[in-house]
C-alpha positions in Angstrom: 90.4 107.5 82.6 90.7 111.7 82.3 91.3 114.4 80.3 91.1 118.2 80.9 87.6 119.2 80.8 83.8 117.3 81.6 84.2 114.0 82.6 82.2 110.5 82.4 82.6 107.4 83.2 81.4 104.5 81.6 80.2 101.1 83.3 80.0 97.6 80.8 78.9 96.2 83.9 75.5 97.3 85.0 72.0 95.2 84.3 69.6 96.3 82.4 66.4 96.8 85.0 63.2 97.4 83.7 61.7 101.3 83.6 59.0 100.3 85.4 61.0 98.9 88.9 63.6 101.6 89.1 64.4 102.7 92.5 64.0 107.2 92.6 67.6 109.1 93.1 66.8 111.1 96.0 69.2 114.8 94.9 69.6 116.3 98.3 69.7 113.5 100.1 72.6 112.7 98.5 75.9 112.7 100.4 79.4 114.4 98.8 82.5 113.9 101.7 85.6 113.7 102.4 89.3 115.0 102.5 88.8 116.6 99.0 86.5 119.1 100.4 88.6 122.0 101.9 91.9 123.9 100.9 94.0 124.0 104.3 96.2 121.9 103.3 98.0 120.9 101.0 98.3 117.1 99.8 98.8 115.2 95.2 96.0 114.7 95.1 92.5 115.4 96.7 89.9 113.4 95.9 85.7 112.9 97.2 82.7 111.1 98.0 79.9 110.6 96.3 77.6 108.4 97.1 73.9 108.0 95.9 70.7 107.4 98.1 67.3 106.7 96.7 64.2 107.5 98.4 65.0 104.9 100.9 68.2 106.3 101.6 69.1 102.5 100.0 72.9 102.9 98.1 70.9 103.9 94.3 72.3 101.5 91.5 72.8 104.2 88.8 73.8 104.3 85.2 77.4 105.9 85.4 77.6 108.1 82.8 74.3 109.6 84.0 76.9 111.5 87.0 79.4 113.6 86.0 81.4 116.3 88.0 83.8 119.4 87.4 86.2 121.5 88.2 87.5 124.7 88.5 89.4 127.8 89.5 86.5 130.7 91.2 88.0 133.7 90.2 90.2 132.3 86.9 91.4 129.7 84.6 93.0 127.2 86.9 94.2 123.5 85.3 93.5 120.6 87.2 93.1 116.8 86.0 90.0 115.4 87.2 89.1 112.3 87.4 85.7 110.3 88.1 85.3 106.4 89.2 82.9 104.6 90.2 83.8 101.6 93.4 81.3 99.7 94.0 77.2 100.2 93.3 76.1 104.1 94.4 79.1 104.9 95.6 81.9 106.9 93.2 85.8 109.0 94.0 86.2 111.8 92.3 90.0 113.0 92.7 91.8 116.0 90.9 95.0 117.1 91.1 96.0 120.8 90.8 98.8 122.2 88.5 99.0 125.6 89.7 98.4 127.2 92.9 94.3 128.3 91.8 92.2 131.1 94.4 90.0 129.0 95.4 88.1 126.1 93.4 84.7 125.5 92.3 82.9 121.7 92.6 80.1 120.4 90.4 78.7 117.7 90.5 75.3 116.8 87.8 73.0 113.7 87.8 71.1 114.4 84.5 71.4 117.7 84.1 70.3 118.1 88.1 72.0 119.1 90.6 73.6 116.6 93.4 73.2 117.0 97.2 74.1 121.3 97.3 76.3 121.8 94.4 78.1 123.4 93.4 80.8 123.4 96.6 83.2 126.4 96.4 86.0 125.2 98.1 87.6 129.1 99.4 90.7 130.2 100.0 94.4 128.8 98.4 94.8 125.6 97.2 98.5 125.0 96.6 100.3 122.4 94.1 102.3 119.4 95.1 105.3 121.8 94.7 104.8 124.3 96.9 107.3 125.0 99.9 104.3 126.4 102.6 104.5 124.0 105.6 102.1 124.6 108.0 103.2 123.8 111.3 103.0 119.8 111.9 100.1 119.4 114.3 97.7 122.0 112.5 98.3 119.6 109.2 97.7 116.6 111.5 94.7 118.0 112.6 93.2 119.9 109.1 93.8 116.4 107.7 91.7 114.4 110.9 95.1 112.1 111.3 95.2 109.5 113.4 96.9 110.7 117.0 98.2 107.7 116.8 99.6 103.9 115.1 99.2 101.0 117.0 101.9 99.9 114.5 104.4 103.3 115.4 103.9 102.2 118.6 104.9 98.9 118.7 108.1 99.7 116.4 108.8 102.5 118.5 108.7 101.1 121.9 111.7 99.4 122.4 113.4 103.0 121.6 114.0 105.6 124.0 117.5 108.5 124.3 118.1 107.8 121.0 122.1 109.0 120.6 122.5 109.6 117.0 126.1 109.5 117.0 126.5 106.7 118.4 124.0 104.6 116.7 125.3 106.0 112.8 128.6 104.8 114.3 126.8 101.3 114.8 126.1 100.9 111.9 127.9 101.8 110.0 130.3 98.8 111.3 128.0 96.7 110.6 125.7 97.4 107.9 128.2 99.5 105.7 129.8 96.7 103.0 129.0 97.3 99.6 127.1 94.7 97.8 125.7 93.5 100.9 123.4 96.8 102.2 122.5 100.0 101.0 121.3 102.6 103.3 121.6 106.1 104.2 122.1 108.2 106.9 119.0 111.7 106.6 119.1 114.6 108.7 115.9 117.0 108.9 117.4 120.5 110.0 115.3 123.9 109.8 113.0 121.9 107.1 115.4 120.8 105.3 116.9 117.7 104.2 120.2 116.0 103.8 121.4 112.7 103.2 124.9 111.0 102.7 124.2 107.4 101.8 126.6 104.2 102.0 126.5 100.8 99.5 126.7 100.0 95.6 123.4 100.1 95.2 121.8 103.7 96.5 118.9 104.4 93.8 116.6 104.0 95.7 117.3 106.8 98.0 115.4 108.5 95.4 111.8 106.9 97.5 112.8 108.0 100.7 114.0 111.4 99.6 110.4 112.3 97.2 108.9 111.8 100.2 111.6 113.6 103.0 110.9 116.6 100.6 106.7 116.2 99.8 106.6 116.7 103.6 108.8 119.2 104.6 106.7 121.0 102.0 103.3 120.1 103.7 104.9 120.5 107.6 107.2 121.9 109.5 108.6 118.2 110.6 110.6 118.6 113.9 114.4 118.3 113.9 116.1 115.0 113.6 118.4 112.2 111.8 117.3 109.1 111.1 118.9 105.6 109.3 117.5 104.3 106.6 117.4 100.7 104.4 116.9 101.2 101.1 116.6 97.3 100.6 113.4 94.7 100.8 114.9 92.9 103.6 114.4 94.3 107.0 118.4 94.3 109.2 118.2 94.6 112.8 118.2 91.8 114.3 119.4 91.7 117.4 117.2 91.4 120.4 115.8 93.8 123.0 118.7 93.0 125.4 121.7 93.1 122.2 120.0 97.3 122.7 118.9 97.3 118.7 119.3 100.1 116.8 116.4 102.4 115.2 116.9 101.4 111.2 113.9 102.6 109.1 112.9 100.1 106.5 109.8 99.7 103.9 108.9 96.0 105.4 108.8 94.0 108.7 109.4 90.9 109.8 108.9 88.8 112.8 112.8 88.3 113.7 113.9 92.0 113.3 112.9 95.2 115.0 112.8 97.6 111.7 110.9 101.0 112.3 108.5 100.2 109.5 107.7 102.7 106.7 104.8 103.1 104.3 106.6 101.0 101.1 108.5 103.1 98.5 106.2 101.0 95.6 102.2 102.2 98.0 104.4 105.6 99.3 104.7 106.4 94.8 101.6 105.5 93.8 100.8 108.2 96.6 102.9 111.3 95.4 102.7 110.9 92.1 99.1 109.8 91.7 97.4 110.8 88.3 100.9 111.4 87.3 103.5 108.9 86.0 102.0 106.0 88.3 99.2 103.5 86.1 98.3 101.6 89.2 96.9 103.4 92.6 94.8 103.1 95.9 92.1 104.3 93.9 92.8 103.8 90.2 92.3 100.3 91.3 89.6 101.0 92.9 87.7 102.1 89.5 89.1 99.7 87.7 88.5 96.5 89.2 85.9 95.8 86.6 83.7 93.2 86.9 80.8 93.1 89.8 81.3 89.7 92.3 78.8 88.0 90.4 79.9 88.6 86.8 83.4 87.9 88.3 85.3 84.7 87.4 85.0 81.7 89.8 88.4 80.8 89.6 91.8 81.3 91.7 94.3 84.6 89.9 97.8 85.5 90.3 100.9 86.4 88.0 104.3 87.7 89.4 108.3 86.4 89.2 110.1 83.9 90.4 111.2 85.4 93.7 110.5 82.9 96.4 109.8 78.7 95.5 106.3 79.3 96.8 105.9 80.8 94.0 107.0 78.4 91.0 105.0 75.6 93.8 101.6 77.7 93.1 102.5 77.1 89.1 102.9 73.4 89.8 99.5 73.4 92.2 97.5 75.6 89.0 98.8 73.1 86.5 97.2 70.3 89.0 94.3 72.1 89.3 93.7 74.3 86.5 89.9 74.3 86.8 90.6 76.1 90.7 93.8 78.3 89.9 95.4 80.8 86.8 99.0 81.4 88.0 102.0 82.1 85.6 105.3 83.3 86.2 105.8 86.2 83.9 110.0 86.8 84.4 112.9 84.0 85.5 115.6 85.6 87.6 115.8 83.5 90.8 115.0 80.2 88.8 116.8 80.5 85.3 117.6 76.7 85.1 114.0 75.9 86.0 111.9 77.7 83.5 112.2 74.6 81.5 109.9 72.9 84.0 107.8 76.1 84.8 107.7 78.3 82.2 107.2 79.4 79.4 106.8 82.8 80.8 103.6 84.7 80.3 102.6 87.3 78.2 101.8 90.9 80.4 98.2 91.0 81.5 97.0 94.6 83.2 96.2 94.4 86.9 93.2 96.1 86.3 92.6 92.6 84.5 93.7 90.8 87.7 90.1 91.6 88.8 88.1 90.0 86.9 88.6 86.8 88.5 86.5 86.3 91.9 90.0 84.6 94.2 93.0 86.4 94.4 96.6 84.4 95.7 99.0 86.7 97.7 102.5 84.9 98.2 105.8 86.6 99.4 107.8 87.7 96.9 111.6 88.1 98.6 109.6 89.5 101.6 105.9 90.7 101.7 104.2 90.7 98.4 104.1 94.6 98.4 100.7 94.5 95.9 98.7 93.5 98.9 96.7 96.9 98.9 95.8 97.3 95.9 94.5 93.2 95.4 92.7 94.7 99.2 90.9 97.2 97.3 90.0 95.3 94.2 87.1 93.5 95.5 87.5 90.0 95.1 88.4 87.6 97.4 91.9 87.2 98.5 93.2 84.7 100.0 97.1 85.2 101.6 100.3 83.1 102.4 101.1 82.9 106.0 104.2 85.3 106.5 106.3 86.3 108.9 106.8 89.9 107.1 104.9 92.3 107.0 104.1 95.9 105.8 102.9 98.5 108.1 99.5 98.2 108.4 99.1 94.5 108.2 98.8 94.3 112.4 95.3 95.7 111.2 94.2 92.9 109.2 92.5 89.8 110.7 92.2 86.6 108.8 88.5 85.4 108.2 87.4 89.1 108.2 89.4 90.5 105.8 91.2 87.7 103.3 91.1 83.5 103.2 94.7 82.9 105.3 96.3 79.4 103.7 99.8 78.1 105.1 103.0 79.0 103.8 103.6 76.0 101.9 100.7 76.0 100.0 99.1 72.9 101.5 95.9 73.8 101.9 95.4 76.1 99.5 93.2 74.0 97.3 91.0 73.5 100.0 91.1 77.3 100.9 89.6 77.9 98.1 86.9 75.2 98.0 85.3 76.9 100.9 85.1 79.8 99.2 83.3 78.1 96.3 81.0 76.4 98.9 80.7 79.2 101.2 80.4 82.8 98.4 78.0 84.7 100.8 80.8 84.6 103.3 83.8 84.6 101.1 81.8 88.3 99.2 81.0 89.3 102.7 85.1 89.3 103.4 85.7 90.9 100.1 83.6 93.4 101.2 85.6 93.9 104.2 88.9 94.5 102.7 88.1 97.3 100.0 86.4 99.0 103.0 89.3 98.2 105.1 91.2 99.7 102.8 89.0 103.1 102.4 89.5 103.5 105.9 93.2 103.0 105.9 95.3 102.7 102.6 93.8 106.3 101.2 96.5 108.6 100.2 95.2 110.7 103.2 96.3 107.4 104.7 99.9 106.9 103.9 100.9 110.6 104.2 99.9 111.0 108.0 101.4 107.9 108.9 104.7 109.1 107.6 103.4 112.5 110.0 102.6 110.4 112.8 106.1 107.8 112.6 108.3 110.6 112.3 106.9 113.3 114.8 107.1 110.0 117.5 110.3 109.1 116.4 112.2 112.6 116.7 110.7 112.6 120.2 113.0 109.4 121.4 116.4 111.2 120.3 118.8 112.7 123.0 121.5 113.8 120.8 121.2 116.9 119.2 120.6 116.9 115.1 123.2 118.2 112.9 124.2 118.6 109.4 127.4 116.1 109.3 130.3 116.5 106.8 129.5 115.5 104.1 125.6 115.3 103.8 124.0 116.4 100.1 121.6 119.1 100.8 118.8 117.7 98.7 116.9 121.0 97.7 113.3 121.5 96.9 112.7 121.2 93.3 112.0 125.3 91.7 108.0 126.4 92.4 105.9 128.1 90.6 104.2 131.1 91.7 102.2 130.0 94.8 101.6 132.8 96.3 102.4 131.6 100.4 104.1 133.4 103.2 107.2 130.8 102.6 107.7 131.7 99.1 109.3 135.1 99.3 112.5 133.1 102.0 112.4 129.6 99.8 113.1 132.0 96.9 116.4 133.8 98.2 117.8 130.2 99.9 117.2 128.7 96.6 119.2 131.4 94.7 121.5 132.1 97.8 122.8 127.7 97.2 122.9 128.0 93.1 126.0 130.4 93.8 
């Protein structure tokens, strides 16, 4: 995957081509672009694209080991981990994570001992590592990262809320949802860019995900003072109609019958913050490790997962009836333990990257929406998605038969849809390509951070009561940072030391 020092990647799927038929690469015309070429914002992992082009301005198919990158400090040594990943023919993503503040970065891109485009690229200015508390004004950060000014889903979620009085909202929420064993919620205050919380319920461990995103954002930008209630469970909670005065509650999943304000899931949020760290599967690693070309993928549908919904058991049964079409089995029994004898045995673990050896991926809800969908869209296979009332923050931007193939909730037409894909292979391939392009445009690390920042900005405008730090709220402190060389560092260190005393 990656290492310190010079990096190459190897593609075992390249076809042999007659030397005389090879197109010629045009090094000067190759495109190098993306947010990883700028220093005017802080993100956990920086990335940029390398598009190899031939003399006809077409995507240049090359043995990837011919392409290498090197990312290093300009003025002095800097601890940087970097990787090069091939997304598809001629398109690569280079990504890097800095582990200390770097006074400028140099990026060299070489193809067969020749520099590509205008390499080396020099990023002037200070590049801060993820734990630096060096916030910028919110609008400046949004502008520097070219974030959208709004999102249709944010507009839909917030349109019913105005003049939010958090004192009343909190009292209402605690009456309805403060039942240990049933619900787990946290009340957050962000005051002067510091994060405070108090949680209610028996199982509040998932507050760590909400803590992490709020701490990460406040290290990068000044969030407006605000209070919010976060639902720590998967199920969306607010079932009141518009006329019944629903309360604003933030959740990782929404549904057609609820009014929750939807955030990116804790899964894709953690993958964004911990990329090239403690997580193995993230949107970029999936794109770079999905393996086979379309033609080399097995012409079958694939699914693995736990028994969190009846339709998942039904899929296993369907796979046994159509073994030539579907490879599906359960990895764990928890909800339907008594049915293990019928639907088992449990299958062995398989790497998520190996899913994409198969041409078709089946997406079925779990307890709520299946949070794997972003990665399935990114992997280059055709996604067949179950009709569902549940959704993540981006679902409403997807179009059936453009980005995925839909099938009925009870699976009654799944076999027919698979047969359609087999009989219309070129159309299926285009849908798979559209899905991956959607992921490249909407589900990258930048997009997740932008969505949160815009969501909190717009939500804060709807608060009418004064935001305060309530009794018994815990101050969720930033991690102690190494030297960051930013204007806020001295203030941060003084505040940290004061609180320790």
